N, C-alpha and C positions, 0 to 999 in steps of 0.2 A: 400320848396326846397332851399330857400336862406340859405346859411351857410352850406349846405350839401356838402360833398366831394364824388364825384363819382369815382369809380375805384381806390380809395385810392390816387388819384392824382389831380382831378379837383374840386376846391372849388368854389361853385356857389356864385356869388357876387350880381347879380341883373338880373331881367327879362328885355330883350331887345325888344322882339316881340312875338306875338302869331299868329299862322297860323291855317289852318283847322285841321291838325292832330298832330301838335307839338308846343311846346314852344321853344323859343330861349333865352338862358341865356348867360350872360357874366360870365366867370369863370377865376380863377387864376390857372395856372398849377404849382403845387408844385415843379416839376422837373426842369422846365426852368425859373420860375419866371415871365413868360409872360402871358398876357391875351389871352384867347381863347374864341371862341363861342361854346356853347354846345347846340345841338338840342336834345330835349327830347320828345319822343313819349308820347302823352297824355294818361293818365291812362285808359280812356275808350276804347282806341285802343290797349293797350298793351296785352290784352288777345285774340286779334283777330289774328289768324294765317296769314290771308291775309294782314292785315296792318303791322304786324311785318315783313313779307317777303318784302313788298314794302319798308319799312324803311331800311332794310338791303340792298335791291337792290339799293336804292339811294346812300348809302354809298359806295357800291362796284363800282358803275358806276363812282362816283366822285373820288374815291381813285385811280382808274386806270388812271386818267387824270392828267397830270402835265403841267400846262400852267399858265402864269402870269395872264391871263384873266379869269381863273376859280378859284373860291374859293376852297382852298386846304383842303381836308378832311384828318385829321391826325390820327384819331383813332375811333373805334366803340366798344361798349361794352354793357353789361347788369349788373346793380348793384341792387341786391335784387328786381328784376322784373321791374326795370326802364331801358328802352332801350335808349341809348344815342349815339350821334355822335359828335365828336370833330372836329371843323373846325378852320381855321385861323380867327382871329377877325379883322373885317374891321371897322374902324372908319369912318362913313359916313352915306349916306342916300340911300334909294331905288330910282331908276329912276322914279317910279310912284309918289313918294312924291315930287320930283322936278317938274314934269309936273303939278301936282295939285297946287303947290305953284307959279309957274311961268307962267303957260299956255303954249303958244308957246315957243319953245326953238330956239335960234339962229341957222340958217341953218348949219353953219360950225361946231358949237358945236355938233349938232345932228349927222352930218356926222362923226365927230370924235368918238362919242360914238358907232355909228353903225359899223365903221371900226374895233374898238377894239372887239366888240361882234362877228363880222364876223371871226376875227382871232381866237377867243376862240372856237367858234363852229366848225370852220374848223378843229381845233386840235381834237375835240371830234369826228367829223365825220370820220376823218382819223383813229381813233381808233375803228371805227365801232359802235359808239354810237350817237343816235339822241336824242335831249332833249325832244321834244314834248310838252313843256309847256313854251315856250318863251313868256314872258310878262314883263312889266317894274317892276312889283313887285319882279321879280326874277333877277333883275340887280342891283347890289350894286355899288354906285359911292363913291369912297374913297375921303379923304381929298385933294388928288392931282388931282382930277377930272378923275381918271382912272376907267373904267368900269370893273366889274367882274361878271361873270355868276354864279348863284348858283341854288340850288334846282333841282337836277336831279331825283326827286321823281317818275316821270313816264317815265324816259328815257328808251329807248329800243335799244337793239342790232340790227344792220342792218341785222344780220344773223338769228334773231328770226322769225320763220315763223308762229307759231301757237298761238301766244298770243291773247287773246280775246281783241278786240278793244273797247268793250262797257264798260269796267271796269272804265277806266279813260281816258278822251280825252282832257284834258287840259282846260284852261279857255276859256269860250265861246266867249269872245270878241276878242280873238286872234287866235282861232283855224282855221285850213285850211279847205277848202271844203271837202277834202278827209277824214279828221278826223270827220267832221260833218256827213258824210255819212257812217262812220264806215268802211272805206276801208283801205287798207294797206298804210303805210306811209314810207317816206324815208327822206333823207337830205333836199329835197326841201320843206318839211313840215315846218322845222325850218326857211327856207328862207321866206315863206309866213308870218309866225308870226312876224319875224323881220321887214318885209315890213309894216305890220299893226302898229307895234311900231313906225316906222319912220313916218308914217302918223300921229299918235297921237302926236309925238314930235313936228312936224313941223306945225300942224294945231291947236293943243290944244284940238282936238276932236277925238273921236273914229268914224270910218267910219260906223259901224253898231251898233245900239243900239235898245233896245226893252224892253217890260215889262216882257217877259218870255225868258228863255234861249233857248227854242225851236225856237222861232221866230227869235232870233239873229242868231242861227245856220243856219236856212233856208236862211237868207239874205246872209251869207257867200257862200252858194251854188248857189243861184239864181240871186242876185242883183249885177249889175255892180257897182263898187266903184265910188263914186264922185271924180273927179280929185282933188288931194290935192291943186293944184294951184288955183282952184276956191275958196277954203276956205282961202288960203293965197296967194294973188296975188304977194307977194314979193318973192315967191319961185322960184328958177331957173328952167328952162326947164329940165336941167339935172336931178335934184333930182325928179322932177315931173315924168319924164319918168322911172327913176329907181324904184320908188315906184310902178308905174303901172305894170312894168314888174315883180317885186317881188311878187305882189299880184294877179297875173293872176290866173283865176279859174283852168285852166288846168296846171298840174305840168310841162308838157313838154314846156310850154310857159315861165316858170320862168327861173331864172339863173340856170345853170346846177349844180353849186356848190357854196360854200361860197367864194372860191377864186375869181371866176368870179364876184360875187356880190361886193366883196371888191374892185376889180380892177376898176369897174365903179364908185364906191364911191370916190376912190382916184382921179380919173380923173375929177369927178364933182367939186372938190375943185378948179380946175384951168380952167375948160372949162364949163361955164354955159349954152352953147348952147344946149347940149343934143344930138347933131347929131351922136355921137358915140354910143348911146344906141340903141340896136337892139330890136325893139318891134314887136310882131306879128302884121300882118296887121290889125286885128280887134281891136287892142288896141292902134292904132294911136291916140295921144292926140287930143281932139277937139281944144285945144288952139294952136296947131301947125299950123292950117290953111293951107295956100298954101305953107308953108315951106317944106312940104313933097311932092315930085314930083310924078306925076302919074307913071312915069317910075319905080321909086323905089318901089311903091306899087305893080305894076305888077310883078316885079322881085320877090318880097317877096311872092306874091300869088303863083307863080310857085314853089318856094322853099317849101312852106308849103304843096302845093298839092303833090309834089314829096315825101315829108316825109310821108304824109298820105297814099299815094299809097303803099309806102314801108311797112308801118305799116300794111295795109290791107293784103299785100302779105304774110307777116310773119304770121299773124293771120290765113290766109286761108290755110297755110300748108307748108311753107318753112321748110325743115328738118334741124335738128341740124347740120348734116354733111355739108349741103349746106351753112349754115351760117358760119361754121368754115372754109370751103374752101374759101369763100369770104374774111374772115378776114385774111387768110394767104397770100393774094395777097400783094406782095411787092411794095413799091413805093419809089421814091427818094425824100428826104427832100429838098424843095426849100430853097435857101439862102435869108433870109429876113433882114439881117443886113443893117442898114441905111435907112430902110423904116419906115413910121409911123405905129403905132401899129394896127390901123384899117385895113390898106392895107395888112400888114403882116398876120393878122389873116384871112382875106378873102382868101389870096393865099394858106395858109396852109390848111384851111378847104376844099378848092376846090381840094386839093391833097389827101383828105380823111384822114386828120390828125386832132387830137384834139389839142387845144391850151390852155396853161395856161400862166399867166404873173406874173413877179416879177418886182419890181421897185428899181432903184438905182440912187442916185444923180450923176450928171455929170456936170463938169464945162465947158466941150467942146462940148457935144452932146445935141442938142435941146430936150426939153421936149416932150415926146411921141414918140421919135424915138428909134428903136430897137438897142441896143448896141451889144448884142450877142444872140445866141440861142443854145439850147441843145436838141437834137443832132444838129450838124453843118450841113450847107447846103451841099448837095451831098451825105449824108449818106443814105444807103439803110435800110429801116425799114418796118415793117408791117403796112398796113392801119389800122387806128384806134388808133395808138400809139399817145402819147402826146408829143408835142414840147413845151418846156418852153422858153419863150421870156424874156430877161432881158431888160427892157425898162427904158429910162432915165426919171427921175422925175425933171430934170433941176438942176440948181445950188442949193446947200444946203444953207439954212440960219441959220443953227445950229452953235452957237458960243460956243467955249470952255469956260467953267466957270473957275473962279479963286478959286482954292482950297488951296491956300497958307495958312499955319498956322492951317488948319483943322487937326483933328486927322485922322489917316489912315482910320478908320472905317467911319467917317463922309464923307471923300473925296470919298471913294468907293460908299457909298450910293448916294451921289449927282451925281456922274458920271453914275452909273447904272440907275438912274431915267431918264437920258437923252439918254439911249441906248448905252453909251460908255463902253468899256471894259478895265479894268485895267489889262494890259498884264504883266507888270514887276514893281517890287518895289525894289529899292536899298536904302541902308542906308549910311548916312554920319555923322561922329561925329562932331557936332558943339556945341558952348557954348551959343549962343544967342537965341536958339529956344528949346522949351521943347521937350524931347524925345518922339517919336511917332507922331510928327506933321510934316506935309508936308512942305518942304523947296524949292522944285522945281518941275516943271511939264513939260511934253512934250506931245502934243502941248501946247504952251503957252496960257495964258488967252486971249480971244478975237479972237483966230484963228478960221477959218471956218472949221467945222468938220461934219461928217455924222454919223448917227446911225451905230453902229458896229465897229467904228474906235477904234484902240488900243491906250491906254494912258500909259505913263511911269511916275512913281512918284519917287521922292527922299525924304526920310523921315529921320528926325533927329534921331541919335542913332547909335548903333553898328550894323554891318551887321547881318541880320537875314534871313537865307535861308527860302523861303516860296513859296507857290503855291496857285492857285485858288482852293477853296474847291469844289470837284465834287458833282454832284447831286446823293444822296444816297437814299433818301426817296422813298419807293416803291420797292426797290431792296431787294433781299435776303441778309442776313448777310454774307453768304458764298461767295457772289459776291462782296460785299462792302469791306470786310477786305483786300483781295489781292489788290484791286484798291487803297485803302488808303496807304498801306505799300509800294506798288510799286511806288506810287507817291512821297514817301519820308516822309510821316507822321509817327511819331514814337509811339504815345500814343493814344490808343482808348479804351474808357470804354463803355461797353454795359449794358444797363438797360432793364430788361425784365418786361413786363406788360401784364395783361390779355387782350386779344383782340380776336375778331372773325375772324381776318385775318389769313392767313396761317402762321404757326409757323416760326419764323426767319425773317418775313417781317419787314423791317424798317419803323416805323411810324413817326419818327421825327429825326432831326439831329441838332447838334450845333457844330461849326458854320454852318450857312446856305449855300446853294449852291451859288457859285460865289464870296464868300468872300476871299480876299487874306489872307492866314493864314500861320503863321510861322510853319515850320515842327515840332517843339518841343511843339507846343500848344496841349492841351488836346482836343481830339475829342470825343464827346458824341453821342451815338446812342441809340434810344429807339426801341425795337423790340417786336413783338408778341411772347409771352413766348413759350419756347420749352416744349413739353409735355413728351418727352422721355429721360429725364435726369435720367437714371436708376442707375448710379454709385454714391454711397454716402460714406461719411466719416464724422467724428465728430471733430469739433474744440471747445476746451474749454479753457477759460482764464478768469482771473479776471482783470478788468480794473478800474482804479480810475477815476471817472467822477466828476469834480469839478464844472462845470458850468451848469446852467439850459439851456434847449433847445439845448443841444449839439447834434451833428450829428455824428453817427458812420457809417463808410463806410467799407464794407467787400468786398475785391477784390479777386476773385478766378481766377487763371490762368488755363484755359482749352484749348483744341484744337478743331478746326473745320476744316475738310478737310485738316489736316496737318498744319494749321496755328494757332499760338497762339492767343487766345482771352481772354481778361480780362472782366469777368462778375462781375457786381457791384450790391450790395444790400445796401440800406441805412436804418437805423433805428434810433430811438430817445431813448437813454437809460436813466434810472433814475440816479439822482445824487448819489454820494457815491461809495462804492465798488460794481461795476456791474459785476455780474457773467454771462459770455457769454457762452451759449451752442448752438452752431450753426451747423446745418446739411449742409455739403457741398455737393451739387448736381452737377454732371458733365455729359457731353456728352461722355467722354472717361474715361477709368480706368487708374490708375497709381498714382504716387506721385505728388501732386499738391501744388504749392506755393500759400499760402493764406496770404494776407496782411490786416491789420486792421488799419484804420486811424480814429483818433478822432479829429474832427474839422480840418481836412486836415493835421494833424500831425501823422506820422506813429508811432503806439504804439506796433505793433506786426507783426512779419514776421515769418511764420511757415510753415513747410512741413506737409501735411496731406495725408495719404494713402487713396485713393478712390477706392472702388472695388464694 
């Protein structure tokens, strides 16, 4: 496989890893000049309809997800019986290899990884996709210590009802009790697996081990987990309780979603007591001792009993109409601004409302206090609706970096890594700084900033109108072209490639999303090839090619939904007098302008009748 070029584009450089059903290779993309990771289905599985479908399913699941914490899938294809999937290349290690090398991971670092994973999985869950195989082997940690989730090989749509659960149930050391029993799964299944991962990160051990996979699966079902704090006495009560809640045997006792899981992890960084973690009464940590009052336990027992009675009532025969009637009951949203998050949550839930939390730094409002809420207090809503609390995370300790004399690209990358947004770029003609380098910034270096804050840069050189490059990957070309041109960009070249994605789907873009890009810069898009280019014409020409390894670019001006689109094809001609016989294929009929560039120098501009 080394040295082979897949799909005419991805040249395999070296093997990186080998899994159960696929090899992972590092490859060079000939179109972009960047390294990518290529996952290749093993030959023994490539003739199996079941495994090929599973491979395609993984690509489809990951391709639909666009999140910084999820390894991005850029392309899928089949080259002479070799099924492959192209992903972004991550320079780093798996979380499993880090645990094996270091044993216990520092608590704050483990929480940091878990928060990033929560955010990534929350994005997947909101798209209706659960992973079902969360384990440290499927978490990549890059050179900047950022976690990325990969391998959606057994991911499942939340709307899928009839998929057989006994085909693939995930890795036995991390599977949930419901997976082990072959029952239906939901987002809380991923929460359990992430809880087991947190246990392993903070103790250096797996909670359940055994000689046979069946015995380990049975332990997930039947055995109460040993408290992680007993394995690692240095662990905070907060994280101990969070892990216990996440790994509850009953799905209903776990966090209701990844956002709630993440919120408690964020709070654990600043509140080690753990009093804010709501555990079912039967999971009260033994190490908490008398810190848990009898009154709190009694109240919780009553709450759990009420929930169970309600559950029995529904099972015994509540009709759908009765449930819907109850859901339609209106309630007034209480005003919780200025209250601590725990009190605000209790008040809202007592009013029959669901609660989610977001955090925002504040120099004036104490940490943990509600800054605002949506909907606002006094609003009439239906019971069961969600109220989002904006909670203060306290003063920010993020300091503005010094990007003076960096190139604009370097400055943007450094600021983006800190969560800051380059909102505007202006240019100033100066003689003592190289063109394209930053000469001023706002906020200034050392200023206190928060993630999401806007940054303005002044760059040496003549004024260049520019804007942030929008996110185009995953969109249809018919959607992206108007977005680009209406934003002010003037030149877009489209490269077609064979792909199993719907035709016209953008698989890659350059520049990438979020890069401040001059309007007159060339924008390149790679799309899944159109199958219905039924209008054709012929272009013939003789071109003098003097240099070896020359690149010939043929640019055909076509129209798509009334918009002009430049489709590009590249080829490598032989040296000497090269006879070009090129079939022009278009989506629409008519006279088309065709330009030919040799090593980026235009050598032909011709009108071709396409019919």
